FIDO-805857 format. One line per 10 residues: number of its first residue (from 1); their letters; for each residue x, y, z of C-alpha. Coordinates in Angstrom, 3 decimals, m for minus. Each point is the difference from the previous one (the first is absolute). Layout:
<rs>
NUM) a) X:Y:Z  ... $
</rs>
This chain:
<rs>
1) mkilrqirkt) 60.670:113.849:56.017  0.853:2.962:2.199  m1.582:m1.778:2.965  2.049:m3.163:m0.648  3.221:2.000:m0.232  m0.801:1.757:3.283  m0.716:m3.334:1.725  3.290:m1.422:m1.262  1.902:3.023:1.361  m1.747:m0.328:3.367 $
11) glalcmavsm) 0.783:m3.731:0.171  3.654:0.663:m0.755  0.175:2.576:2.794  m1.623:m2.483:2.407  2.520:m2.729:m0.878  2.893:2.413:0.580  m1.415:1.084:3.363  m0.531:m3.572:1.209  3.470:m1.082:m1.174  1.548:2.891:1.944 $
21) ifsnyitvqa) m1.905:m0.968:3.138  0.894:m3.683:m0.159  3.542:0.276:m1.342  2.294:m2.135:2.167  3.051:2.168:m0.312  1.534:3.043:m1.594  3.722:m0.068:m0.730  2.365:2.910:m0.392  3.308:m1.280:m1.317  3.510:1.394:0.146 $
31) qgkwpdqpst) 3.529:m1.321:m0.201  3.084:0.024:2.216  3.198:m1.955:0.696  0.563:m2.035:3.157  3.521:0.411:1.451  2.440:m2.901:m0.156  0.196:m2.189:3.115  3.084:0.031:2.231  2.070:m3.185:0.324  m0.167:m2.006:3.268 $
41) qspcaivmea) 1.767:m3.067:1.358  m3.023:m1.623:1.645  m1.739:m2.555:m2.258  m3.512:1.174:0.911  m1.100:3.510:0.916  m2.817:2.511:m0.323  m0.629:3.671:0.766  m3.641:1.017:0.433  m1.438:3.442:0.757  m2.237:m0.449:3.037 $
51) stgtvlydkn) m2.897:2.371:m0.692  m0.588:m1.014:m3.621  1.321:m3.577:m0.120  2.145:0.961:m3.002  2.813:m2.455:m0.684  3.080:2.105:m0.746  2.584:m2.787:m0.047  m0.475:m3.664:m0.862  2.602:m2.757:0.031  m1.578:m3.469:0.014 $
61) meekhypasi) m2.645:1.429:2.316  m2.421:m2.949:m0.367  2.636:m2.726:0.436  m0.830:m2.319:2.929  2.372:m0.036:3.001  m0.031:m0.698:3.732  m0.647:3.215:1.959  1.494:m0.849:3.417  m0.905:2.607:2.645  m1.475:2.630:m2.325 $
71) tkimtacial) m3.040:m2.310:0.414  m0.541:1.873:3.260  m1.227:3.075:m1.885  m3.118:m1.970:m0.938  m0.279:m1.302:3.577  0.095:3.560:1.331  m2.517:1.150:m2.606  m2.525:m2.699:0.979  0.546:0.562:3.731  m0.542:3.770:m0.227 $
81) ehssldeivt) m3.214:m0.538:m1.971  m1.477:m2.512:2.457  1.194:1.084:3.439  0.771:3.040:2.141  3.424:0.927:1.341  m1.011:m0.366:3.665  m1.223:m3.601:m0.259  1.897:m2.496:2.177  1.802:m2.760:m1.876  0.957:m3.163:1.884 $
91) fsedsvlnte) 2.894:m2.099:m1.293  m1.007:m3.642:m0.399  2.250:m3.021:0.221  m0.029:m0.322:m3.801  0.986:3.628:m0.524  3.031:m0.410:2.246  1.113:m3.565:m0.765  m0.953:m0.321:m3.690  2.034:2.966:m1.179  3.712:0.408:m0.525 $
101) gsgiardvge) 2.343:2.621:m1.339  m0.416:3.649:0.962  m1.986:0.781:3.143  m0.121:1.907:3.268  0.015:m2.962:2.448  m3.637:m0.116:1.079  m1.336:m2.624:2.422  m3.137:m2.164:m0.113  m2.876:1.958:1.551  1.745:3.352:m0.363 $
111) qmtmeqclyg) m2.326:2.900:m0.745  0.612:3.150:m2.030  m2.203:2.488:m1.782  m0.602:m0.327:m3.731  2.014:3.195:m0.470  3.007:m1.462:1.816  m0.259:m3.224:m2.024  m0.071:1.964:m3.260  3.120:1.939:0.979  1.742:m3.241:0.944 $
121) mmlessneca) m0.951:m1.553:m3.328  0.796:2.959:m2.274  3.196:1.291:1.655  1.687:m3.162:1.311  m1.796:m2.339:m2.453  m1.222:m2.101:2.933  m1.458:m3.278:m1.260  m1.721:m0.823:3.301  m1.732:3.405:m0.094  m1.231:m0.698:m3.544 $
131) yaiaehvggt) m1.323:m3.411:1.085  m1.722:1.438:3.103  m1.593:2.806:m2.062  m1.351:m2.547:m2.502  m1.559:m2.182:2.707  m1.521:3.010:1.742  m1.555:1.511:m3.151  m0.954:m3.171:m1.875  m0.836:m2.276:2.939  2.337:m2.562:m1.535 $
141) lenfvdmmnq) 3.107:0.275:m2.127  m1.814:m1.670:m2.901  m2.871:2.498:0.075  2.419:2.922:m0.007  1.915:m1.424:m2.973  m3.312:m0.289:m1.853  m0.588:3.683:0.750  3.431:0.822:m1.424  m0.672:m1.855:m3.246  m3.462:1.502:m0.332 $
151) kaeelgcvnt) 1.453:3.488:0.453  2.654:m0.696:m2.623  m2.721:m1.004:m2.454  m2.001:3.156:0.768  3.061:2.157:m0.694  0.509:m1.589:m3.417  3.125:m1.990:0.798  1.038:m2.171:m2.947  2.543:m2.459:1.434  m0.437:m0.293:3.772 $
161) hfmnphglhd) m0.851:m2.758:2.464  0.611:0.198:3.756  0.441:m2.926:2.390  0.934:1.866:3.203  0.052:3.528:1.494  3.769:0.315:0.533  1.715:m1.136:m3.214  1.974:m3.008:1.234  0.669:m2.230:m2.975  m2.748:m2.095:m1.535 $
171) nnhytccydm) 0.049:m1.177:m3.609  m3.581:1.222:m0.459  0.653:3.394:1.571  0.922:2.402:m2.809  m0.686:3.374:m1.576  1.555:2.440:m2.500  1.227:3.602:m0.029  m3.176:1.339:m1.610  m2.265:m1.671:2.548  2.145:1.169:2.913 $
181) aliareawkn) m0.229:3.558:m1.337  m3.803:m0.305:m0.063  m0.006:m1.322:3.580  2.425:2.696:1.165  m2.140:2.678:m1.676  m3.113:m1.257:1.806  1.798:m0.105:3.363  1.336:3.532:m0.502  m3.562:1.363:m0.010  m0.204:m0.782:3.719 $
191) edfrtitgtg) 1.354:2.776:2.216  1.005:m2.387:2.803  1.978:m2.105:m2.443  1.849:3.079:m1.265  0.893:0.942:3.578  1.216:m3.477:0.933  2.063:m0.689:m3.121  1.576:3.455:0.151  1.177:m0.370:3.618  3.723:m0.545:0.638 $
201) nyaipptnkh) m0.100:m1.109:3.652  m2.751:m1.192:2.337  m0.177:m1.282:3.576  m2.478:m2.624:1.236  m0.625:0.553:3.730  0.105:m2.874:2.546  m2.589:m2.748:m0.546  m1.600:m2.672:2.182  2.847:m2.388:m0.849  2.768:2.603:0.099 $
211) pndttylanh) m1.095:2.282:2.863  3.383:1.617:0.415  1.207:0.174:m3.589  m0.516:2.525:m2.758  0.386:m1.417:m3.505  1.803:2.359:m2.370  m0.615:m0.242:m3.741  1.992:1.349:m2.950  m1.152:0.272:m3.596  2.050:m2.214:m2.356 $
221) nkllhefdqd) m0.664:2.246:m3.006  3.410:1.555:m0.706  m1.460:2.594:m2.389  m1.981:1.410:2.907  2.007:m0.702:3.144  3.539:m0.868:1.042  0.101:m3.727:0.727  2.977:m2.000:1.267  1.994:3.242:0.038  m0.341:0.283:m3.762 $
231) ssyiypycvg) m1.263:3.375:m1.192  1.526:m0.078:m3.483  m3.335:m0.726:m1.707  m2.234:2.503:1.764  m2.135:1.723:m2.634  m1.392:3.435:0.918  m3.371:m0.518:m1.718  m0.717:m3.493:1.360  m3.084:m0.074:2.261  m0.449:m3.715:0.709 $
241) gktgytsvan) 0.294:m3.570:m1.190  0.595:m3.642:0.876  2.972:m2.292:m0.484  0.013:m3.729:m0.666  2.483:m2.862:m0.207  0.161:m3.788:m0.105  2.663:m2.158:m1.582  m2.500:m1.041:m2.695  m1.626:3.388:m0.638  3.275:1.965:0.157 $
251) rtlvtyaekd) m0.377:3.712:0.807  m3.373:1.672:m0.431  m0.872:3.604:0.775  m3.051:2.269:m0.183  0.546:3.707:0.693  m1.813:3.340:m0.308  1.483:3.394:m0.910  m1.621:3.441:m0.195  1.048:3.200:m1.740  m1.969:3.054:m1.178 $
261) gmtlicvvmn) m3.312:m1.611:0.881  0.688:m3.204:m1.946  0.309:m3.382:1.748  1.806:m2.852:m1.733  m0.020:m3.701:0.902  3.070:m2.053:m0.916  0.098:m3.807:0.185  3.043:m2.185:m0.713  m0.027:m3.805:0.303  2.395:m2.933:m0.313 $
271) trtpyewtds) 3.026:2.275:0.276  3.212:m0.018:2.031  1.552:2.516:2.363  0.656:2.849:m0.564  m2.149:0.233:m3.134  m3.270:0.235:1.943  1.280:3.351:1.313  2.004:1.313:m2.953  m2.650:m0.852:m2.606  m2.748:1.582:2.096 $
281) illydyylnn) 2.001:3.207:0.391  0.838:0.040:m3.721  m3.658:m0.399:m0.963  m1.211:2.612:2.492  2.561:2.547:m1.163  m0.996:m0.462:m3.628  m3.779:0.059:0.354  m0.280:2.610:2.747  2.098:2.391:m2.081  m1.459:m0.755:m3.429 $
291) falypvaqye) m3.724:m0.445:0.724  m2.629:2.159:1.670  m3.699:0.051:0.887  m2.368:2.171:m2.032  m3.404:0.936:1.514  m2.509:m0.803:m2.733  m2.534:2.728:0.828  2.777:2.598:m0.240  1.597:m1.129:m3.265  m2.852:m1.528:m2.014 $
301) trfennqiqs) m1.163:2.567:m2.592  m1.342:m2.258:m2.741  m3.505:0.041:1.453  m2.036:3.203:0.130  0.468:2.002:3.203  2.018:m2.933:1.370  m3.310:m1.829:0.454  m2.017:m2.731:m1.655  m3.445:1.547:m0.403  m3.497:m1.313:m0.551 $
311) dildevnpfv) m1.494:1.007:m3.347  m3.355:0.546:1.662  1.102:1.898:3.119  2.808:1.886:m1.738  m1.980:3.261:m0.076  m0.977:m0.324:3.665  3.172:m1.114:1.745  2.718:m2.613:m0.530  m0.998:m3.035:2.069  3.155:m2.105:m0.254 $
321) siskqasivl) 3.698:0.801:0.242  3.453:m1.568:0.239  1.016:m1.047:3.510  2.337:2.573:1.506  1.902:m2.736:1.888  1.025:m1.861:m3.169  3.568:0.111:m1.310  2.050:m1.820:m2.611  3.747:m0.658:m0.075  2.070:1.057:m3.013 $
331) pvsadfldtt) 3.622:0.599:m0.961  0.996:3.560:0.908  0.867:0.566:m3.652  m3.531:m0.849:m1.152  m2.899:2.343:m0.585  m3.320:m0.927:1.600  m1.707:0.260:m3.387  2.347:m2.680:m1.346  m2.135:m2.577:1.822  m2.814:m2.037:m1.502 $
341) aeitydyase) m3.257:0.531:1.900  m2.795:m2.554:m0.228  m3.313:0.843:1.652  m2.210:m2.875:1.121  m3.440:0.483:1.529  m0.540:m3.000:2.269  m2.055:1.516:2.866  2.205:m1.693:2.599  m1.909:1.553:2.912  m2.558:2.647:0.852 $
351) dvlgsiqyty) 2.600:2.763:m0.118  2.535:m1.466:m2.479  m1.495:m0.076:m3.504  3.088:m1.161:m1.881  3.693:0.616:m0.366  2.708:1.324:m2.299  2.744:m2.574:m0.596  3.351:1.539:m0.927  2.809:m1.664:m1.917  3.326:1.365:m1.154 $
361) sghavgradi) 2.116:m1.739:m2.628  m1.954:m3.203:0.603  0.365:0.130:3.811  m2.987:0.409:2.323  0.837:3.082:2.092  m3.122:0.476:2.096  m3.685:0.819:m0.043  m2.395:2.716:1.068  m3.551:m0.626:1.157  m2.905:1.906:m1.538 $
371) vksqsevegy) m2.053:1.046:3.016  m3.258:1.807:0.629  0.463:3.643:0.848  m1.995:1.224:2.978  m0.835:3.430:m1.416  m3.506:1.118:0.923  m2.247:0.846:m2.951  m2.359:2.785:1.130  m3.553:0.117:m1.277  m0.245:m3.674:m0.946 $
381) vfdnqkessg) m1.552:m2.646:2.226  m0.173:m3.631:m1.082  m1.908:m2.900:1.495  3.136:m2.078:0.383  2.026:2.808:1.585  1.591:m0.903:3.351  0.529:2.687:2.618  1.977:m0.261:3.204  m1.305:1.710:3.125  1.567:3.188:1.367 $
391) edsvkkieih) 0.790:3.475:m1.246  2.951:m1.200:m2.084  m1.917:m2.829:m1.683  1.147:m0.839:m3.509  m2.541:m0.910:m2.671  0.779:m2.927:m2.256  m1.780:m0.777:m3.252  0.004:m3.603:m1.146  0.013:m0.332:m3.769  m0.755:m3.386:m1.549 $
401) vwqivvavlg) 0.697:m1.002:m3.600  m3.559:m1.213:m0.635  m1.371:3.351:1.175  2.280:1.766:m2.467  m1.136:m2.291:m2.836  m3.691:0.561:0.834  0.601:3.757:0.130  1.761:m0.039:m3.391  m2.789:m2.065:m1.578  m2.615:2.320:1.532 $
411) villglliwf) 1.734:3.078:m1.397  0.239:m1.592:m3.456  m3.695:m1.029:0.061  m1.025:3.474:1.113  2.124:1.459:m2.790  m1.701:m2.195:m2.577  m3.466:1.012:1.276  0.943:3.665:m0.142  1.392:m0.450:m3.520  m3.174:m1.706:m1.263 $
421) gkkfidnfyi) m2.166:2.662:1.707  1.992:2.806:m1.600  m0.297:m1.624:m3.422  m3.750:m0.333:0.450  m0.421:3.652:1.040  2.200:1.275:m2.833  m2.072:m1.900:m2.592  m3.406:0.429:1.615  m1.534:2.245:m2.686  1.346:m2.141:m2.832 $
431) ikhkyfskpk) m1.439:m3.096:1.619  m3.289:1.806:0.638  m0.249:1.177:m3.583  0.894:m3.435:m1.349  m2.242:m2.150:2.151  m2.849:2.312:1.043  m0.445:2.837:m2.510  m0.762:m2.074:m3.167  m3.127:m1.798:1.255  m1.452:3.308:1.157 $
441) rdkryktiky) 0.856:1.620:m3.352  m1.695:m2.827:m1.921  m3.101:0.236:2.154  m0.144:3.725:m0.444  0.312:m0.417:m3.815  m2.873:m2.452:m0.043  m2.127:2.375:2.061  0.743:2.944:m2.269  m0.741:m2.089:m3.109  m3.289:m1.180:1.473 $
451) dyrsrrgrsr) m0.990:3.582:0.907  0.842:1.209:m3.531  m2.148:m2.665:m1.658  m2.836:0.729:2.396  0.078:3.721:m0.859  0.005:m0.767:m3.759  m3.047:m2.242:0.455  m1.952:2.683:1.842  0.937:2.621:m2.564  m1.364:m2.106:m2.863 $
461) rnrw) m3.274:m0.672:1.791  m0.409:3.664:0.700  0.366:0.817:m3.707  m2.809:m2.348:m0.810 $
</rs>
């Protein structure tokens, strides 16, 4: 019975160990209140924090509308991914004759660098530059549009379909505020895009078709730069953006603003002047002053030593930690520990083993990757250890789940063998007495009895 009880206890410990290893997530819950949203005039708007993707403000953000020229943010994003700034772009007959509206008066066969075309498209909203960029990068306009739609799908857009690279009206060319924020966030990751969209004025030098003329460009974003002698909407924290307008789409605007290390993206659609400017300023003022970024590694104290540790390697050295680059966005009135933290181990890559998803008052506010630490563990060499050459090489130890399970099972089996061995040694003399001493005692009794009878027989014979 004692053995059965011990086996049951060991089995229970094994089940607990395996469940800890294979648990999909651990959740630490807290509560907090999300601030009330400000009131805007535009029918559709969104504010998104760029580094985390946190949606701070939502007003009909997934409602479908025509984007007009803010389409060109996606065009710039694709072009910067698939070309270099010094490539020569030649304007075709289609790019010059099949576009209307805003432009910079290019001629058929005119040549400019990709950089100059991007400035013409983003500052002056040149439709012929957008068309020429699409043909140069995609080979044909249709191929480039396919690239745009594929990119939108990759980014997780929910209500977007592009038909052209410039945004001139087409009934099947549409998007929504949320999708445009995702596209703007992706474009913002590119340093060249940030430089171009944040430039107030630019000059294109003489070209093969305009050998004596310099083309001067001015940014139409009134939050960033004075345009048409109107400086009343200049916003000190604005760092870039793109305007859009058609009679069907009405006013559309995507802008970026930075303050105290936090970058916000604001998108308004289907609005009328001046609400694209006033609503954007209103939203920026509210969220830049009432929200802030919190570095996770600095504020997270709910996990021991600010690290997620391996149960097996805990006594040697922590082998995973929270990414030091990760931050979440919260109201300034909130405490970091008011968030709900959900840990998921999904082994996304060789160095990223999982992530901590943070929510606050039901809002997703960011995530932090769980990454391998590169601390060297002295005195331990493993077969699967990878070393880089050089004096400053860093040793990495790859730990696999199946290896951990085998190790746990091996330790439990060894423990059972040791337990049975100890029991056998402790009861050795009892077992010996029970199973070996009795037969010898019986044999000895028979021998003594036989010897006694033999002596009695001899004694009687001697008397006679």
